[in-house]
C-alpha positions in Angstrom: 54.0 -72.5 -44.8 52.4 -71.0 -48.0 53.6 -67.8 -49.7 50.9 -65.6 -48.1 51.9 -66.6 -44.6 55.6 -66.1 -45.4 54.8 -62.6 -46.6 52.8 -61.9 -43.4 55.5 -63.1 -41.1 58.2 -61.2 -43.1 56.1 -58.0 -43.0 55.7 -58.4 -39.2 59.4 -58.8 -38.7 60.2 -55.7 -40.8 57.5 -53.7 -39.0 58.9 -54.8 -35.6 62.4 -53.9 -36.7 61.3 -50.5 -37.8 59.5 -49.9 -34.5 62.4 -51.0 -32.4 64.7 -48.8 -34.5 62.6 -45.7 -33.9 62.3 -46.5 -30.2 66.1 -46.8 -30.0 66.6 -43.5 -31.8 64.1 -41.8 -29.5 65.7 -43.1 -26.3 69.3 -42.5 -27.4 69.0 -39.0 -28.9 69.8 -36.2 -26.5 66.8 -34.0 -26.0 67.6 -30.3 -26.5 65.3 -28.3 -24.2 64.7 -24.7 -24.8 63.9 -22.3 -22.1 62.3 -19.2 -23.7 61.7 -17.5 -20.4 65.5 -17.4 -19.7 65.8 -15.2 -22.8 63.8 -12.4 -21.0 66.0 -9.8 -19.3 64.2 -8.5 -16.2 64.6 -5.1 -14.6 66.1 -6.7 -11.4 68.7 -8.7 -13.3 72.4 -7.9 -13.0 73.7 -7.4 -16.6 76.7 -6.0 -18.5 78.4 -6.2 -21.8 76.3 -5.1 -24.9 73.1 -3.6 -23.5 71.4 -3.5 -26.9 72.3 -7.0 -28.1 69.6 -9.5 -28.7 71.9 -12.2 -27.6 71.3 -13.1 -23.9 73.9 -15.1 -22.0 72.4 -16.0 -18.6 74.7 -17.4 -15.9 73.3 -19.1 -12.8 76.1 -19.0 -10.3 77.0 -19.7 -6.7 79.5 -17.4 -5.1 80.9 -20.2 -2.9 81.4 -22.5 -5.9 85.1 -22.9 -7.1 84.0 -23.7 -10.7 81.9 -20.5 -10.7 84.9 -18.6 -9.6 86.9 -20.1 -12.4 84.2 -19.1 -14.9 83.9 -15.6 -13.4 87.6 -15.0 -13.8 87.5 -16.2 -17.4 84.6 -14.0 -18.3 86.4 -11.0 -16.7 89.6 -11.7 -18.7 87.5 -12.1 -21.9 85.9 -8.7 -21.5 89.3 -7.0 -21.1 90.1 -7.9 -24.8 86.6 -7.7 -26.3 83.1 -6.5 -25.7 81.0 -9.6 -26.6 77.9 -9.1 -28.7 75.7 -10.3 -25.9 74.1 -9.2 -22.6 75.7 -11.1 -19.8 73.0 -11.7 -17.1 74.0 -12.9 -13.6 71.5 -14.8 -11.5 72.0 -16.3 -8.0 71.8 -20.1 -7.5 73.3 -20.8 -4.1 73.9 -24.5 -3.7 73.3 -24.2 0.0 73.2 -28.0 0.5 77.0 -28.2 -0.1 78.0 -24.5 0.3 76.6 -23.3 3.6 77.9 -19.7 3.2 76.5 -19.3 -0.3 73.3 -17.5 0.7 75.3 -15.1 2.9 77.6 -14.3 0.0 74.6 -13.7 -2.3 73.1 -11.3 0.3 76.4 -9.4 0.5 76.4 -9.0 -3.3 72.8 -7.8 -3.3 73.5 -5.4 -0.5 76.4 -3.9 -2.5 74.2 -3.8 -5.6 71.8 -1.4 -3.8 74.7 1.0 -3.7 75.6 0.3 -7.3 78.5 -2.1 -6.7 77.2 -5.6 -7.5 79.9 -6.6 -10.0 82.7 -5.1 -7.8 81.5 -7.0 -4.8 81.2 -10.2 -6.9 84.8 -9.8 -7.9 85.9 -9.5 -4.3 83.8 -12.4 -3.1 85.2 -14.7 -5.8 88.7 -13.5 -5.3 88.5 -14.1 -1.6 86.3 -17.2 -1.7 88.9 -19.5 -0.1 89.0 -17.2 3.0 85.5 -16.3 3.8 84.1 -19.8 2.9 86.0 -21.2 5.8 84.6 -18.8 8.4 81.9 -19.8 10.8 80.3 -16.4 10.4 81.6 -14.4 7.3 79.6 -11.3 7.8 82.4 -9.2 9.3 84.6 -10.3 6.4 81.9 -9.1 4.0 81.8 -5.7 5.8 85.5 -5.4 5.3 85.0 -6.0 1.6 82.3 -3.4 1.6 84.7 -1.0 3.2 87.2 -1.6 0.4 84.5 -0.5 -2.0 83.8 2.7 0.0 80.2 1.7 0.6 78.1 3.2 3.3 78.7 0.5 5.9 75.7 1.2 8.1 73.4 0.9 5.1 75.3 -2.2 3.9 74.8 -3.9 7.3 71.1 -3.1 7.3 70.6 -4.2 3.7 72.5 -7.5 4.0 70.1 -8.6 6.7 66.9 -7.2 5.1 64.1 -9.4 3.9 64.0 -7.6 0.5 67.5 -8.8 -0.2 66.8 -12.3 0.9 63.7 -12.3 -1.3 65.7 -11.1 -4.3 68.1 -14.0 -4.0 65.4 -16.5 -3.4 63.6 -15.2 -6.5 66.6 -16.2 -8.7 67.0 -19.6 -6.9 63.3 -20.5 -7.2 63.4 -19.6 -10.9 66.5 -21.8 -11.4 64.9 -24.7 -9.6 61.8 -24.4 -11.6 63.6 -24.9 -14.9 65.6 -27.9 -13.5 69.0 -26.4 -12.7 70.9 -28.6 -10.2 74.6 -27.5 -10.7 76.6 -24.4 -11.1 77.7 -22.7 -13.2 74.8 -23.2 -15.6 74.8 -21.1 -18.8 72.0 -20.4 -21.2 72.4 -18.6 -24.5 69.2 -17.3 -26.0 67.2 -19.8 -24.0 69.4 -22.8 -24.8 71.6 -24.5 -22.3 75.3 -24.2 -23.1 77.3 -27.3 -22.5 81.0 -26.9 -23.2 84.1 -28.8 -22.1 86.5 -25.9 -21.8 86.7 -22.1 -21.4 88.2 -22.0 -24.9 85.2 -23.7 -26.4 83.0 -21.2 -24.6 85.1 -18.3 -25.8 84.7 -19.4 -29.4 80.9 -19.5 -29.0 80.8 -16.0 -27.4 83.1 -14.4 -29.9 81.1 -15.9 -32.8 78.0 -14.0 -31.9 
């Protein structure tokens, strides 16, 4: 083999190596997907914390999900000691395939929201999750929770069964499905998915804003 052929073969090997290296990097580098639309706070959203903050923390949650209950309690404890520089936005994502009462619970939260008690009802639903999730029909339990909040019970019963409340929950669910959410809780900070291994790690992120 003459020198020219050797150079051609060597060049081909190097080019192949470079190509394979970039293919490897491409297939083994995590892709960070941004969801700009998640950073838009809608009128219908349930929100609290710093209303004027440009930092938007969106939580997709299932009221029958134990992990969501854990996160909910953690965020409640966090806000007792600080007001994070972010807007916390709650959106429904009932995992009805494995949590058959999750839709019902979301309807209860929305019915309470009509009377200005969304967060209070969410607290009660998460606190009593182990009880109502075992019931064949939890509606009477939800009415008892509404009574604890001094809601207009007749209105609550009408609203919890209303199509407008069902459509409101479905709107959140459909949006979550559209962006590929398949588990709860799912958190997004300023349009980027937040993946943390512990509540303490999440606390550091929130308090650093």
